[in-house]
C-alpha positions as CSV (number, residue, x, y, z in Angstrom):
1,M,-11.0,-2.1,-14.5
2,K,-8.9,-3.2,-17.4
3,T,-6.7,-6.1,-17.2
4,I,-3.6,-8.5,-19.1
5,L,-3.5,-12.2,-17.9
6,H,0.0,-13.5,-18.2
7,R,-0.2,-17.3,-17.8
8,G,3.1,-19.4,-16.0
9,N,3.7,-21.1,-19.2
10,T,3.7,-18.3,-21.7
11,R,6.9,-16.5,-20.1
12,G,9.7,-15.9,-21.7
13,K,12.5,-19.4,-20.9
14,A,16.5,-19.3,-20.9
15,D,18.1,-22.8,-19.7
16,H,22.2,-22.1,-19.2
17,G,22.8,-25.3,-17.4
18,W,23.7,-23.4,-14.1
19,L,20.6,-20.8,-14.3
20,K,16.9,-21.4,-15.8
21,S,14.9,-19.0,-15.5
22,H,11.2,-17.5,-16.4
23,H,11.0,-13.8,-17.7
24,S,7.9,-12.6,-17.2
25,F,9.3,-9.1,-19.3
26,S,11.8,-8.6,-22.3
27,F,15.0,-9.2,-20.9
28,A,18.6,-10.6,-22.2
29,S,18.0,-13.0,-25.4
30,Y,13.9,-12.7,-24.5
31,H,12.4,-10.0,-26.5
32,N,8.6,-9.7,-27.2
33,P,7.3,-6.3,-27.8
34,E,4.0,-6.9,-26.4
35,R,5.7,-7.9,-22.9
36,M,8.2,-4.8,-22.4
37,G,7.0,-4.1,-18.5
38,F,3.8,-3.1,-16.9
39,G,4.0,0.4,-15.9
40,Q,7.0,1.3,-14.0
41,L,8.1,-2.1,-13.5
42,R,10.6,-3.4,-16.2
43,V,11.9,-6.6,-15.0
44,L,10.3,-9.8,-13.1
45,N,12.7,-12.6,-13.3
46,D,11.9,-16.0,-11.8
47,D,15.8,-18.0,-11.3
48,I,17.0,-21.1,-10.1
49,V,20.4,-21.5,-10.0
50,Q,22.3,-24.4,-9.1
51,P,24.5,-25.4,-6.0
52,K,27.7,-23.4,-6.5
53,M,27.1,-21.8,-9.2
54,G,25.9,-18.0,-9.6
55,F,26.6,-14.5,-11.4
56,G,29.9,-13.2,-11.7
57,T,29.9,-9.5,-11.1
58,H,28.6,-7.1,-13.8
59,P,27.0,-3.3,-12.9
60,H,23.8,-1.6,-13.3
61,Q,22.9,1.8,-13.5
62,N,19.7,3.6,-12.9
63,M,17.6,1.1,-11.6
64,E,15.6,0.0,-8.2
65,I,16.5,-3.8,-7.8
66,I,14.5,-6.3,-5.4
67,S,15.5,-9.7,-4.8
68,I,13.1,-12.1,-2.9
69,P,14.6,-15.8,-2.3
70,L,11.7,-18.1,-2.4
71,S,14.4,-20.8,-1.7
72,G,17.6,-21.3,-0.6
73,A,20.5,-18.9,0.0
74,L,22.1,-16.6,-2.4
75,S,25.3,-14.7,-1.3
76,H,26.1,-11.3,-2.3
77,K,28.9,-8.9,-2.9
78,D,29.3,-5.6,-4.7
79,S,30.8,-2.4,-5.0
80,M,29.7,-0.7,-2.1
81,D,31.5,-3.3,0.1
82,N,28.5,-5.4,1.1
83,K,29.1,-9.0,1.2
84,R,25.9,-10.4,2.9
85,A,23.8,-13.8,2.4
86,I,19.9,-13.1,1.8
87,T,17.8,-16.3,2.9
88,V,14.2,-17.0,2.8
89,G,11.9,-14.2,4.5
90,E,14.4,-12.0,4.0
91,V,14.3,-8.9,1.1
92,Q,16.5,-6.9,-0.7
93,V,17.6,-4.0,-2.3
94,M,19.5,-2.0,-4.5
95,S,19.3,1.7,-6.0
96,A,22.0,0.8,-8.9
97,G,21.7,5.2,-9.6
98,T,24.7,6.3,-11.2
99,G,25.9,3.3,-11.0
100,L,27.1,-0.2,-9.1
101,Q,28.5,-3.4,-9.6
102,H,27.5,-6.6,-7.6
103,S,27.6,-10.6,-8.0
104,E,25.0,-12.9,-7.1
105,F,26.0,-16.7,-5.9
106,N,24.9,-19.9,-4.8
107,D,27.1,-21.4,-1.9
108,S,25.3,-24.4,-1.2
109,R,27.1,-27.8,-2.5
110,T,23.7,-29.3,-2.4
111,D,21.0,-27.2,-2.8
112,E,18.8,-24.9,-5.6
113,V,18.2,-21.4,-4.7
114,N,15.5,-19.6,-6.2
115,F,14.3,-16.3,-6.4
116,L,12.6,-13.6,-7.8
117,Q,14.6,-10.6,-9.1
118,L,12.1,-7.2,-10.2
119,W,13.4,-3.9,-11.5
120,I,11.4,-0.9,-11.1
121,Q,12.5,2.3,-12.6
122,P,13.3,5.0,-10.6
123,Q,11.4,8.2,-10.2
124,E,14.7,10.0,-10.2
125,L,18.1,9.4,-12.0
126,G,21.9,9.6,-11.1
127,V,20.9,8.9,-7.3
128,T,23.5,7.7,-5.3
129,P,23.7,3.9,-5.0
130,R,22.6,2.0,-1.7
131,Y,22.3,-1.4,-0.9
132,E,19.6,-2.9,1.9
133,Q,18.2,-6.0,3.1
134,K,15.8,-6.8,6.1
135,E,14.4,-9.7,7.4
136,F,10.5,-9.7,7.7
137,D,7.9,-11.6,10.1
138,Q,6.0,-14.0,8.4
139,T,3.7,-14.0,10.4
140,K,2.8,-10.9,9.7
141,R,1.4,-11.6,6.3
142,E,-0.9,-14.9,7.2
143,N,-4.3,-14.3,5.7
144,Q,-3.1,-10.3,5.1
145,F,-0.5,-8.6,2.7
146,Q,2.5,-7.4,4.4
147,T,4.1,-4.5,2.6
148,V,8.0,-4.9,2.3
149,V,9.2,-2.6,0.0
150,A,7.4,1.0,0.0
151,P,8.2,4.9,-1.5
152,K,11.0,6.6,0.3
153,D,8.2,9.4,1.4
154,N,5.4,6.7,2.5
155,I,7.2,4.0,4.3
156,V,4.6,1.3,5.8
157,D,4.9,-2.1,7.7
158,D,8.4,-1.1,8.5
159,A,9.0,-2.1,4.6
160,L,12.1,-1.3,2.6
161,W,12.3,1.9,0.8
162,I,12.7,2.3,-2.7
163,H,13.0,5.9,-5.3
164,Q,10.0,5.3,-6.7
165,D,6.3,5.5,-6.1
166,A,5.8,1.8,-5.6
167,Y,4.9,-0.9,-2.9
168,I,6.1,-4.5,-3.1
169,S,3.1,-7.1,-0.7
170,I,3.1,-10.4,0.1
171,G,0.4,-12.4,1.3
172,N,0.0,-16.1,2.7
173,F,-3.4,-16.5,2.5
174,D,-5.9,-19.9,3.2
175,S,-8.2,-21.5,1.1
176,G,-11.8,-19.7,0.9
177,K,-10.8,-16.0,1.5
178,A,-12.0,-13.2,-0.3
179,I,-9.7,-9.9,-0.2
180,D,-10.1,-6.3,-1.2
181,F,-6.9,-4.7,-2.5
182,K,-7.0,-1.2,-2.1
183,L,-4.4,0.6,-4.5
184,H,-2.8,3.8,-2.5
185,D,-2.9,5.6,-6.1
186,A,-5.6,5.6,-8.2
187,S,-3.2,6.3,-11.3
188,H,-1.5,3.2,-10.3
189,G,-1.5,-0.1,-11.3
190,I,-1.1,-3.8,-9.6
191,Y,0.8,-6.6,-11.2
192,V,-0.4,-9.7,-9.4
193,F,2.3,-12.6,-9.5
194,L,1.0,-16.0,-7.8
195,L,3.9,-18.1,-5.7
196,E,1.5,-20.6,-5.2
197,G,-2.4,-21.4,-5.3
198,E,-5.0,-20.9,-7.3
199,I,-6.9,-17.5,-7.2
200,T,-10.1,-16.0,-9.0
201,I,-10.0,-12.5,-9.9
202,G,-12.9,-11.3,-11.5
203,E,-13.6,-13.8,-15.0
204,D,-9.9,-15.1,-14.5
205,T,-8.7,-17.9,-12.7
206,L,-5.0,-18.1,-11.7
207,S,-3.0,-20.8,-10.4
208,T,0.8,-21.1,-9.6
209,K,3.4,-18.1,-11.4
210,D,0.5,-17.1,-13.6
211,A,0.0,-13.3,-13.3
212,I,-2.2,-10.9,-14.1
213,G,-2.3,-6.8,-14.2
214,I,-4.8,-4.5,-13.2
215,W,-5.3,-0.7,-13.6
216,D,-8.3,1.7,-13.9
217,T,-9.7,0.5,-10.9
218,E,-9.2,1.5,-6.9
219,N,-9.7,-1.6,-5.7
220,V,-9.4,-5.5,-6.6
221,Q,-10.8,-8.4,-5.0
222,I,-9.3,-11.6,-5.1
223,S,-10.6,-14.9,-4.3
224,T,-8.5,-17.9,-2.8
225,N,-9.6,-21.2,-4.1
226,S,-6.5,-23.2,-2.3
227,D,-3.8,-22.3,-0.1
228,S,-2.5,-19.1,-1.7
229,K,1.3,-17.2,-1.8
230,I,0.7,-13.6,-3.5
231,L,3.3,-11.3,-4.5
232,V,1.6,-8.1,-5.3
233,V,3.6,-5.3,-7.1
234,E,1.8,-1.9,-7.1
235,V,3.6,0.8,-9.5
236,P,2.8,3.8,-11.4
237,M,1.3,3.2,-15.2
238,S,3.6,6.4,-16.8
């Protein structure tokens, strides 16, 4: 088993006033040649958007884009005529494919929005752009992992699908749990991003917003040292 540890306080940072962002991998003005992604996972941004602010209309192409709100609500508009708000408990996926444009905005007058945005490189370029979002029953992630994103040809747990052999799972675990996470494919790796709490994997103890990439293994043992919310992104490593 191989691992790479990324402490939360070593992430790239950007403070634009209206937007505070932490970048797990190189993004925009943050460039770190040692953090260009993890396998097919290219971006994991942890963004906080101030009230009545947001991202203006901008383009994307040939990327699978997943947004996961952690607090607040984010309004979405795109060139496919989708106009939706996405809230905690929901997940949004976009296949940018041949090209699309979208905007994201915090409509609240008082509350910040905190959301994760992940970019996963697709298996196939030039697909037809698509958009989907779904609310998940969060009780189904209590002391177990709930898969919220899966490959088009292997949808599990009624997950949203993307054009890549990748899975995104979220679990809320009590303290003192021993978790055996089994990868879907031995050639994959997992990027474990700790949303809240404290966990131990091997010899490494992770605190809130720490992450660890793990590959060359078929399963991973996770121990929770406190009540913990865990995000796991499983992707092909090449």
